[in-house]
Biopython code that builds the backbone (N, CA, C, O; Angstrom):
import numpy as np
from Bio.PDB.StructureBuilder import StructureBuilder

atoms = [
    (1, "MET", "N", (-17.025, 16.181, 0.935)),
    (1, "MET", "CA", (-17.434, 14.914, 0.375)),
    (1, "MET", "C", (-16.228, 14.076, -0.042)),
    (1, "MET", "O", (-16.251, 12.848, 0.043)),
    (2, "TRP", "N", (-15.175, 14.757, -0.494)),
    (2, "TRP", "CA", (-14.006, 14.009, -0.956)),
    (2, "TRP", "C", (-13.332, 13.272, 0.191)),
    (2, "TRP", "O", (-12.713, 12.230, -0.025)),
    (3, "ILE", "N", (-13.442, 13.798, 1.408)),
    (3, "ILE", "CA", (-12.845, 13.119, 2.562)),
    (3, "ILE", "C", (-13.580, 11.806, 2.830)),
    (3, "ILE", "O", (-12.956, 10.786, 3.119)),
    (4, "ILE", "N", (-14.894, 11.840, 2.733)),
    (4, "ILE", "CA", (-15.692, 10.625, 2.938)),
    (4, "ILE", "C", (-15.327, 9.581, 1.887)),
    (4, "ILE", "O", (-15.081, 8.420, 2.214)),
    (5, "PHE", "N", (-15.295, 10.000, 0.633)),
    (5, "PHE", "CA", (-14.921, 9.064, -0.437)),
    (5, "PHE", "C", (-13.504, 8.531, -0.230)),
    (5, "PHE", "O", (-13.239, 7.356, -0.480)),
    (6, "GLY", "N", (-12.607, 9.382, 0.220)),
    (6, "GLY", "CA", (-11.229, 8.965, 0.465)),
    (6, "GLY", "C", (-11.138, 7.906, 1.562)),
    (6, "GLY", "O", (-10.423, 6.915, 1.415)),
    (7, "PHE", "N", (-11.862, 8.116, 2.659)),
    (7, "PHE", "CA", (-11.852, 7.122, 3.738)),
    (7, "PHE", "C", (-12.484, 5.806, 3.296)),
    (7, "PHE", "O", (-12.009, 4.733, 3.669)),
    (8, "ILE", "N", (-13.547, 5.883, 2.508)),
    (8, "ILE", "CA", (-14.165, 4.663, 1.995)),
    (8, "ILE", "C", (-13.205, 3.938, 1.056)),
    (8, "ILE", "O", (-13.126, 2.709, 1.073)),
    (9, "ALA", "N", (-12.474, 4.695, 0.235)),
    (9, "ALA", "CA", (-11.489, 4.085, -0.671)),
    (9, "ALA", "C", (-10.398, 3.376, 0.120)),
    (9, "ALA", "O", (-9.985, 2.275, -0.243)),
    (10, "ILE", "N", (-9.929, 3.998, 1.193)),
    (10, "ILE", "CA", (-8.904, 3.373, 2.027)),
    (10, "ILE", "C", (-9.450, 2.123, 2.707)),
    (10, "ILE", "O", (-8.778, 1.093, 2.747)),
    (11, "ALA", "N", (-10.664, 2.208, 3.241)),
    (11, "ALA", "CA", (-11.279, 1.050, 3.896)),
    (11, "ALA", "C", (-11.489, -0.095, 2.915)),
    (11, "ALA", "O", (-11.236, -1.252, 3.253)),
    (12, "ALA", "N", (-11.948, 0.214, 1.702)),
    (12, "ALA", "CA", (-12.167, -0.823, 0.692)),
    (12, "ALA", "C", (-10.845, -1.461, 0.273)),
    (12, "ALA", "O", (-10.797, -2.660, -0.002)),
    (13, "THR", "N", (-9.786, -0.678, 0.223)),
    (13, "THR", "CA", (-8.471, -1.214, -0.118)),
    (13, "THR", "C", (-7.970, -2.160, 0.969)),
    (13, "THR", "O", (-7.418, -3.220, 0.673)),
    (14, "ILE", "N", (-8.164, -1.776, 2.216)),
    (14, "ILE", "CA", (-7.777, -2.655, 3.324)),
    (14, "ILE", "C", (-8.600, -3.940, 3.279)),
    (14, "ILE", "O", (-8.065, -5.028, 3.490)),
    (15, "MET", "N", (-9.900, -3.815, 3.005)),
    (15, "MET", "CA", (-10.766, -4.989, 2.892)),
    (15, "MET", "C", (-10.308, -5.876, 1.733)),
    (15, "MET", "O", (-10.318, -7.101, 1.849)),
    (16, "ASN", "N", (-9.912, -5.270, 0.630)),
    (16, "ASN", "CA", (-9.417, -6.004, -0.530)),
    (16, "ASN", "C", (-8.205, -6.851, -0.143)),
    (16, "ASN", "O", (-8.161, -8.047, -0.431)),
    (17, "LEU", "N", (-7.233, -6.236, 0.501)),
    (17, "LEU", "CA", (-6.023, -6.955, 0.898)),
    (17, "LEU", "C", (-6.324, -8.037, 1.934)),
    (17, "LEU", "O", (-5.747, -9.123, 1.883)),
    (18, "TYR", "N", (-7.224, -7.742, 2.873)),
    (18, "TYR", "CA", (-7.597, -8.729, 3.890)),
    (18, "TYR", "C", (-8.288, -9.932, 3.248)),
    (18, "TYR", "O", (-7.979, -11.079, 3.573)),
    (19, "LYS", "N", (-9.221, -9.664, 2.341)),
    (19, "LYS", "CA", (-9.931, -10.769, 1.686)),
    (19, "LYS", "C", (-8.978, -11.626, 0.863)),
    (19, "LYS", "O", (-9.111, -12.850, 0.837)),
    (20, "TYR", "N", (-8.033, -11.005, 0.200)),
    (20, "TYR", "CA", (-7.058, -11.787, -0.562)),
    (20, "TYR", "C", (-6.226, -12.656, 0.378)),
    (20, "TYR", "O", (-6.000, -13.836, 0.110)),
    (21, "LYS", "N", (-5.779, -12.065, 1.474)),
    (21, "LYS", "CA", (-4.938, -12.801, 2.415)),
    (21, "LYS", "C", (-5.671, -13.989, 3.033)),
    (21, "LYS", "O", (-5.060, -15.023, 3.298)),
    (22, "THR", "N", (-6.976, -13.849, 3.263)),
    (22, "THR", "CA", (-7.754, -14.932, 3.862)),
    (22, "THR", "C", (-8.286, -15.908, 2.818)),
    (22, "THR", "O", (-8.943, -16.888, 3.169)),
    (23, "GLY", "N", (-8.012, -15.655, 1.552)),
    (23, "GLY", "CA", (-8.421, -16.579, 0.495)),
    (23, "GLY", "C", (-9.843, -16.388, 0.006)),
    (23, "GLY", "O", (-10.371, -17.243, -0.705)),
    (24, "LYS", "N", (-10.466, -15.293, 0.371)),
    (24, "LYS", "CA", (-11.841, -15.027, -0.072)),
    (24, "LYS", "C", (-11.823, -14.246, -1.380)),
    (24, "LYS", "O", (-10.786, -13.739, -1.807)),
    (25, "ASP", "N", (-12.994, -14.159, -2.005)),
    (25, "ASP", "CA", (-13.105, -13.416, -3.263)),
    (25, "ASP", "C", (-12.943, -11.923, -2.977)),
    (25, "ASP", "O", (-13.741, -11.340, -2.243)),
    (26, "TYR", "N", (-11.936, -11.323, -3.541)),
    (26, "TYR", "CA", (-11.576, -9.936, -3.255)),
    (26, "TYR", "C", (-11.977, -8.973, -4.365)),
    (26, "TYR", "O", (-11.754, -7.770, -4.235)),
    (27, "LYS", "N", (-12.555, -9.462, -5.435)),
    (27, "LYS", "CA", (-12.763, -8.621, -6.616)),
    (27, "LYS", "C", (-13.746, -7.473, -6.390)),
    (27, "LYS", "O", (-13.556, -6.387, -6.938)),
    (28, "LEU", "N", (-14.789, -7.694, -5.594)),
    (28, "LEU", "CA", (-15.724, -6.600, -5.316)),
    (28, "LEU", "C", (-15.038, -5.506, -4.508)),
    (28, "LEU", "O", (-15.224, -4.321, -4.786)),
    (29, "ALA", "N", (-14.249, -5.893, -3.513)),
    (29, "ALA", "CA", (-13.517, -4.906, -2.718)),
    (29, "ALA", "C", (-12.510, -4.154, -3.585)),
    (29, "ALA", "O", (-12.305, -2.954, -3.400)),
    (30, "LEU", "N", (-11.886, -4.851, -4.526)),
    (30, "LEU", "CA", (-10.948, -4.211, -5.452)),
    (30, "LEU", "C", (-11.671, -3.157, -6.285)),
    (30, "LEU", "O", (-11.191, -2.033, -6.434)),
    (31, "ALA", "N", (-12.826, -3.530, -6.823)),
    (31, "ALA", "CA", (-13.605, -2.584, -7.631)),
    (31, "ALA", "C", (-14.065, -1.395, -6.788)),
    (31, "ALA", "O", (-14.046, -0.256, -7.254)),
    (32, "MET", "N", (-14.473, -1.660, -5.561)),
    (32, "MET", "CA", (-14.903, -0.564, -4.681)),
    (32, "MET", "C", (-13.735, 0.371, -4.360)),
    (32, "MET", "O", (-13.897, 1.592, -4.362)),
    (33, "GLY", "N", (-12.569, -0.196, -4.086)),
    (33, "GLY", "CA", (-11.404, 0.636, -3.779)),
    (33, "GLY", "C", (-11.036, 1.552, -4.927)),
    (33, "GLY", "O", (-10.790, 2.743, -4.735)),
    (34, "LEU", "N", (-11.001, 0.985, -6.124)),
    (34, "LEU", "CA", (-10.662, 1.807, -7.295)),
    (34, "LEU", "C", (-11.762, 2.814, -7.613)),
    (34, "LEU", "O", (-11.476, 3.950, -7.992)),
    (35, "SER", "N", (-13.015, 2.404, -7.460)),
    (35, "SER", "CA", (-14.133, 3.306, -7.752)),
    (35, "SER", "C", (-14.168, 4.485, -6.790)),
    (35, "SER", "O", (-14.355, 5.627, -7.208)),
    (36, "PHE", "N", (-13.989, 4.210, -5.509)),
    (36, "PHE", "CA", (-14.017, 5.309, -4.550)),
    (36, "PHE", "C", (-12.783, 6.192, -4.659)),
    (36, "PHE", "O", (-12.838, 7.371, -4.309)),
    (37, "THR", "N", (-11.678, 5.647, -5.135)),
    (37, "THR", "CA", (-10.516, 6.487, -5.420)),
    (37, "THR", "C", (-10.868, 7.475, -6.531)),
    (37, "THR", "O", (-10.547, 8.660, -6.442)),
    (38, "ALA", "N", (-11.525, 6.980, -7.571)),
    (38, "ALA", "CA", (-11.948, 7.862, -8.671)),
    (38, "ALA", "C", (-12.971, 8.891, -8.187)),
    (38, "ALA", "O", (-12.907, 10.057, -8.576)),
    (39, "LEU", "N", (-13.908, 8.469, -7.347)),
    (39, "LEU", "CA", (-14.907, 9.410, -6.822)),
    (39, "LEU", "C", (-14.257, 10.480, -5.946)),
    (39, "LEU", "O", (-14.697, 11.629, -5.940)),
    (40, "THR", "N", (-13.217, 10.107, -5.213)),
    (40, "THR", "CA", (-12.484, 11.085, -4.410)),
    (40, "THR", "C", (-11.891, 12.166, -5.305)),
    (40, "THR", "O", (-11.999, 13.357, -5.011)),
    (41, "LEU", "N", (-11.266, 11.743, -6.396)),
    (41, "LEU", "CA", (-10.679, 12.710, -7.324)),
    (41, "LEU", "C", (-11.739, 13.591, -7.969)),
    (41, "LEU", "O", (-11.536, 14.796, -8.125)),
    (42, "CYS", "N", (-12.868, 12.997, -8.345)),
    (42, "CYS", "CA", (-13.953, 13.780, -8.955)),
    (42, "CYS", "C", (-14.526, 14.791, -7.968)),
    (42, "CYS", "O", (-14.793, 15.934, -8.338)),
    (43, "ALA", "N", (-14.716, 14.381, -6.719)),
    (43, "ALA", "CA", (-15.250, 15.295, -5.706)),
    (43, "ALA", "C", (-14.292, 16.454, -5.456)),
    (43, "ALA", "O", (-14.717, 17.601, -5.318)),
    (44, "GLU", "N", (-12.999, 16.149, -5.400)),
    (44, "GLU", "CA", (-12.006, 17.213, -5.205)),
    (44, "GLU", "C", (-12.003, 18.166, -6.405)),
    (44, "GLU", "O", (-11.907, 19.382, -6.240)),
    (45, "HIS", "N", (-12.106, 17.611, -7.595)),
    (45, "HIS", "CA", (-12.138, 18.449, -8.793)),
    (45, "HIS", "C", (-13.377, 19.358, -8.777)),
    (45, "HIS", "O", (-13.295, 20.524, -9.162)),
    (46, "SER", "N", (-14.503, 18.833, -8.339)),
    (46, "SER", "CA", (-15.722, 19.649, -8.250)),
    (46, "SER", "C", (-15.548, 20.798, -7.265)),
    (46, "SER", "O", (-15.992, 21.918, -7.517)),
    (47, "LYS", "N", (-14.896, 20.508, -6.140)),
    (47, "LYS", "CA", (-14.656, 21.561, -5.150)),
    (47, "LYS", "C", (-13.779, 22.659, -5.743)),
    (47, "LYS", "O", (-14.050, 23.846, -5.558)),
    (48, "VAL", "N", (-12.737, 22.264, -6.448)),
    (48, "VAL", "CA", (-11.848, 23.246, -7.072)),
    (48, "VAL", "C", (-12.598, 24.040, -8.144)),
    (48, "VAL", "O", (-12.407, 25.250, -8.269)),
    (49, "ALA", "N", (-13.442, 23.366, -8.909)),
    (49, "ALA", "CA", (-14.231, 24.068, -9.933)),
    (49, "ALA", "C", (-15.152, 25.105, -9.289)),
    (49, "ALA", "O", (-15.346, 26.188, -9.841)),
    (50, "ASN", "N", (-15.715, 24.784, -8.136)),
    (50, "ASN", "CA", (-16.561, 25.760, -7.430)),
    (50, "ASN", "C", (-15.744, 26.955, -6.966)),
    (50, "ASN", "O", (-16.219, 28.090, -7.019)),
    (51, "TRP", "N", (-14.516, 26.711, -6.510)),
    (51, "TRP", "CA", (-13.658, 27.823, -6.114)),
    (51, "TRP", "C", (-13.328, 28.709, -7.301)),
    (51, "TRP", "O", (-13.283, 29.932, -7.164)),
    (52, "VAL", "N", (-13.098, 28.117, -8.460)),
    (52, "VAL", "CA", (-12.801, 28.902, -9.658)),
    (52, "VAL", "C", (-14.032, 29.705, -10.060)),
    (52, "VAL", "O", (-13.924, 30.889, -10.380)),
    (53, "ASP", "N", (-15.214, 29.060, -10.044)),
    (53, "ASP", "CA", (-16.444, 29.783, -10.385)),
    (53, "ASP", "C", (-16.694, 30.948, -9.437)),
    (53, "ASP", "O", (-17.163, 32.009, -9.849)),
    (54, "GLY", "N", (-16.375, 30.739, -8.158)),
    (54, "GLY", "CA", (-16.559, 31.807, -7.178)),
    (54, "GLY", "C", (-15.389, 32.766, -7.107)),
    (54, "GLY", "O", (-15.382, 33.689, -6.292)),
    (55, "GLU", "N", (-14.399, 32.551, -7.959)),
    (55, "GLU", "CA", (-13.195, 33.365, -8.017)),
    (55, "GLU", "C", (-12.514, 33.478, -6.645)),
    (55, "GLU", "O", (-12.068, 34.552, -6.241)),
    (56, "ASP", "N", (-12.448, 32.353, -5.951)),
    (56, "ASP", "CA", (-11.809, 32.294, -4.644)),
    (56, "ASP", "C", (-10.346, 31.914, -4.840)),
    (56, "ASP", "O", (-9.929, 30.795, -4.541)),
    (57, "TRP", "N", (-9.581, 32.868, -5.346)),
    (57, "TRP", "CA", (-8.186, 32.603, -5.700)),
    (57, "TRP", "C", (-7.332, 32.329, -4.469)),
    (57, "TRP", "O", (-6.355, 31.585, -4.541)),
    (58, "GLY", "N", (-7.697, 32.924, -3.351)),
    (58, "GLY", "CA", (-6.957, 32.684, -2.121)),
    (58, "GLY", "C", (-7.019, 31.216, -1.693)),
    (58, "GLY", "O", (-6.016, 30.634, -1.279)),
    (59, "ALA", "N", (-8.194, 30.638, -1.798)),
    (59, "ALA", "CA", (-8.347, 29.222, -1.450)),
    (59, "ALA", "C", (-7.550, 28.344, -2.406)),
    (59, "ALA", "O", (-6.912, 27.374, -1.995)),
    (60, "LEU", "N", (-7.596, 28.692, -3.664)),
    (60, "LEU", "CA", (-6.849, 27.907, -4.654)),
    (60, "LEU", "C", (-5.349, 27.982, -4.396)),
    (60, "LEU", "O", (-4.657, 26.965, -4.435)),
    (61, "MET", "N", (-4.849, 29.183, -4.134)),
    (61, "MET", "CA", (-3.406, 29.337, -3.920)),
    (61, "MET", "C", (-2.968, 28.713, -2.594)),
    (61, "MET", "O", (-1.831, 28.255, -2.475)),
    (62, "ASP", "N", (-3.844, 28.690, -1.610)),
    (62, "ASP", "CA", (-3.491, 28.176, -0.298)),
    (62, "ASP", "C", (-3.556, 26.650, -0.235)),
    (62, "ASP", "O", (-2.664, 26.012, 0.324)),
    (63, "VAL", "N", (-4.601, 26.072, -0.803)),
    (63, "VAL", "CA", (-4.880, 24.650, -0.621)),
    (63, "VAL", "C", (-4.320, 23.779, -1.738)),
    (63, "VAL", "O", (-3.814, 22.689, -1.470)),
    (64, "MET", "N", (-4.399, 24.226, -2.950)),
    (64, "MET", "CA", (-4.126, 23.336, -4.079)),
    (64, "MET", "C", (-2.693, 22.826, -4.204)),
    (64, "MET", "O", (-2.523, 21.674, -4.603)),
    (65, "PRO", "N", (-1.665, 23.583, -3.899)),
    (65, "PRO", "CA", (-0.323, 23.002, -4.030)),
    (65, "PRO", "C", (-0.127, 21.749, -3.169)),
    (65, "PRO", "O", (0.450, 20.764, -3.630)),
    (66, "ALA", "N", (-0.600, 21.784, -1.935)),
    (66, "ALA", "CA", (-0.456, 20.612, -1.067)),
    (66, "ALA", "C", (-1.435, 19.514, -1.463)),
    (66, "ALA", "O", (-1.084, 18.335, -1.439)),
    (67, "MET", "N", (-2.653, 19.887, -1.824)),
    (67, "MET", "CA", (-3.665, 18.892, -2.182)),
    (67, "MET", "C", (-3.276, 18.147, -3.453)),
    (67, "MET", "O", (-3.547, 16.953, -3.579)),
    (68, "GLU", "N", (-2.649, 18.834, -4.383)),
    (68, "GLU", "CA", (-2.236, 18.163, -5.615)),
    (68, "GLU", "C", (-1.291, 17.010, -5.301)),
    (68, "GLU", "O", (-1.473, 15.900, -5.803)),
    (69, "LYS", "N", (-0.294, 17.268, -4.481)),
    (69, "LYS", "CA", (0.664, 16.213, -4.112)),
    (69, "LYS", "C", (-0.011, 15.101, -3.336)),
    (69, "LYS", "O", (0.252, 13.923, -3.579)),
    (70, "ALA", "N", (-0.881, 15.467, -2.401)),
    (70, "ALA", "CA", (-1.571, 14.460, -1.583)),
    (70, "ALA", "C", (-2.460, 13.571, -2.446)),
    (70, "ALA", "O", (-2.500, 12.358, -2.245)),
    (71, "LEU", "N", (-3.167, 14.156, -3.398)),
    (71, "LEU", "CA", (-4.049, 13.371, -4.262)),
    (71, "LEU", "C", (-3.257, 12.450, -5.190)),
    (71, "LEU", "O", (-3.669, 11.317, -5.437)),
    (72, "TRP", "N", (-2.140, 12.925, -5.698)),
    (72, "TRP", "CA", (-1.298, 12.057, -6.528)),
    (72, "TRP", "C", (-0.804, 10.858, -5.726)),
    (72, "TRP", "O", (-0.869, 9.720, -6.191)),
    (73, "VAL", "N", (-0.311, 11.121, -4.520)),
    (73, "VAL", "CA", (0.213, 10.039, -3.682)),
    (73, "VAL", "C", (-0.904, 9.072, -3.296)),
    (73, "VAL", "O", (-0.741, 7.858, -3.417)),
    (74, "LEU", "N", (-2.037, 9.601, -2.834)),
    (74, "LEU", "CA", (-3.172, 8.757, -2.458)),
    (74, "LEU", "C", (-3.615, 7.881, -3.617)),
    (74, "LEU", "O", (-3.828, 6.681, -3.447)),
    (75, "THR", "N", (-3.753, 8.466, -4.773)),
    (75, "THR", "CA", (-4.211, 7.716, -5.940)),
    (75, "THR", "C", (-3.209, 6.634, -6.330)),
    (75, "THR", "O", (-3.593, 5.490, -6.571)),
    (76, "ALA", "N", (-1.944, 6.984, -6.393)),
    (76, "ALA", "CA", (-0.927, 6.001, -6.784)),
    (76, "ALA", "C", (-0.845, 4.855, -5.784)),
    (76, "ALA", "O", (-0.787, 3.690, -6.179)),
    (77, "VAL", "N", (-0.841, 5.173, -4.499)),
    (77, "VAL", "CA", (-0.740, 4.135, -3.465)),
    (77, "VAL", "C", (-1.961, 3.227, -3.488)),
    (77, "VAL", "O", (-1.829, 2.005, -3.423)),
    (78, "LEU", "N", (-3.151, 3.817, -3.579)),
    (78, "LEU", "CA", (-4.357, 2.990, -3.570)),
    (78, "LEU", "C", (-4.466, 2.118, -4.817)),
    (78, "LEU", "O", (-4.913, 0.974, -4.726)),
    (79, "ILE", "N", (-4.072, 2.626, -5.962)),
    (79, "ILE", "CA", (-4.099, 1.796, -7.173)),
    (79, "ILE", "C", (-3.124, 0.639, -7.025)),
    (79, "ILE", "O", (-3.470, -0.506, -7.319)),
    (80, "LEU", "N", (-1.919, 0.925, -6.575)),
    (80, "LEU", "CA", (-0.926, -0.146, -6.406)),
    (80, "LEU", "C", (-1.373, -1.179, -5.382)),
    (80, "LEU", "O", (-1.224, -2.380, -5.608)),
    (81, "LEU", "N", (-1.917, -0.726, -4.262)),
    (81, "LEU", "CA", (-2.376, -1.672, -3.245)),
    (81, "LEU", "C", (-3.572, -2.497, -3.728)),
    (81, "LEU", "O", (-3.681, -3.681, -3.408)),
    (82, "ASN", "N", (-4.463, -1.875, -4.494)),
    (82, "ASN", "CA", (-5.636, -2.600, -4.971)),
    (82, "ASN", "C", (-5.294, -3.650, -6.016)),
    (82, "ASN", "O", (-5.950, -4.690, -6.076)),
    (83, "ILE", "N", (-4.286, -3.401, -6.836)),
    (83, "ILE", "CA", (-3.957, -4.393, -7.868)),
    (83, "ILE", "C", (-2.915, -5.402, -7.410)),
    (83, "ILE", "O", (-2.618, -6.354, -8.131)),
    (84, "THR", "N", (-2.358, -5.205, -6.219)),
    (84, "THR", "CA", (-1.380, -6.148, -5.691)),
    (84, "THR", "C", (-1.901, -7.582, -5.646)),
    (84, "THR", "O", (-1.165, -8.485, -6.042)),
    (85, "PRO", "N", (-3.142, -7.848, -5.182)),
    (85, "PRO", "CA", (-3.626, -9.236, -5.178)),
    (85, "PRO", "C", (-3.660, -9.880, -6.564)),
    (85, "PRO", "O", (-3.440, -11.085, -6.691)),
    (86, "ILE", "N", (-3.928, -9.102, -7.583)),
    (86, "ILE", "CA", (-3.947, -9.654, -8.939)),
    (86, "ILE", "C", (-2.550, -10.141, -9.316)),
    (86, "ILE", "O", (-2.392, -11.244, -9.840)),
    (87, "PHE", "N", (-1.539, -9.316, -9.049)),
    (87, "PHE", "CA", (-0.166, -9.718, -9.363)),
    (87, "PHE", "C", (0.279, -10.905, -8.523)),
    (87, "PHE", "O", (0.953, -11.800, -9.032)),
    (88, "LEU", "N", (-0.087, -10.928, -7.242)),
    (88, "LEU", "CA", (0.284, -12.050, -6.385)),
    (88, "LEU", "C", (-0.397, -13.344, -6.837)),
    (88, "LEU", "O", (0.204, -14.418, -6.801)),
    (89, "GLU", "N", (-1.645, -13.228, -7.258)),
    (89, "GLU", "CA", (-2.379, -14.396, -7.752)),
    (89, "GLU", "C", (-1.724, -14.944, -9.020)),
    (89, "GLU", "O", (-1.572, -16.157, -9.169)),
    (90, "ARG", "N", (-1.347, -14.070, -9.913)),
    (90, "ARG", "CA", (-0.660, -14.504, -11.145)),
    (90, "ARG", "C", (0.685, -15.142, -10.835)),
    (90, "ARG", "O", (1.061, -16.149, -11.435)),
    (91, "LYS", "N", (1.404, -14.544, -9.892)),
    (91, "LYS", "CA", (2.711, -15.085, -9.497)),
    (91, "LYS", "C", (2.548, -16.494, -8.932)),
    (91, "LYS", "O", (3.336, -17.384, -9.250)),
    (92, "ASN", "N", (1.537, -16.701, -8.103)),
    (92, "ASN", "CA", (1.293, -18.013, -7.513)),
    (92, "ASN", "C", (0.896, -19.049, -8.575)),
    (92, "ASN", "O", (1.248, -20.222, -8.453)),
    (93, "LYS", "N", (0.173, -18.626, -9.608)),
    (93, "LYS", "CA", (-0.205, -19.560, -10.689)),
    (93, "LYS", "C", (1.005, -19.960, -11.505)),
    (93, "LYS", "O", (1.109, -21.108, -11.938)),
    (94, "ILE", "N", (1.921, -19.030, -11.721)),
    (94, "ILE", "CA", (3.124, -19.330, -12.496)),
    (94, "ILE", "C", (4.025, -20.306, -11.724)),
    (94, "ILE", "O", (4.614, -21.217, -12.306)),
    (95, "ILE", "N", (4.119, -20.100, -10.419)),
    (95, "ILE", "CA", (4.974, -20.960, -9.594)),
    (95, "ILE", "C", (4.428, -22.373, -9.530)),
    (95, "ILE", "O", (5.200, -23.332, -9.519)),
    (96, "ARG", "N", (3.117, -22.520, -9.489)),
    (96, "ARG", "CA", (2.510, -23.841, -9.394)),
    (96, "ARG", "C", (2.603, -24.500, -10.695)),
    (96, "ARG", "O", (2.149, -25.635, -10.845)),
]
sb = StructureBuilder()
sb.init_structure("model")
sb.init_model(0)
sb.init_chain("A")
sb.init_seg("    ")
for serial, (resi, resn, name, xyz) in enumerate(atoms, 1):
    if name == "N":
        sb.init_residue(resn, " ", resi, " ")
    sb.init_atom(name, np.array(xyz, "f"), 0.0, 1.0, " ", f" {name:<3s}", serial, name[0])
structure = sb.get_structure()
């Protein structure tokens, strides 16, 4: 499930940037991008919690070191990309 949420978060982020670039209202896409990023993290956390409940230590030791780094990078990049239009909009207002 976390993969689906992750792809939706990426798609919403791309839509957010596209809508900003074309001058359309981007705020719904921004909210969707950030929301699906959060849902991706929650889904991944649920999967890890199930592994702990099932005492599947092999899965935890095998997958989690790489997934931790990937989730940090994904989250940081998507947050930065989603809030970029807000900063650009403010910059344009200051210049005008």
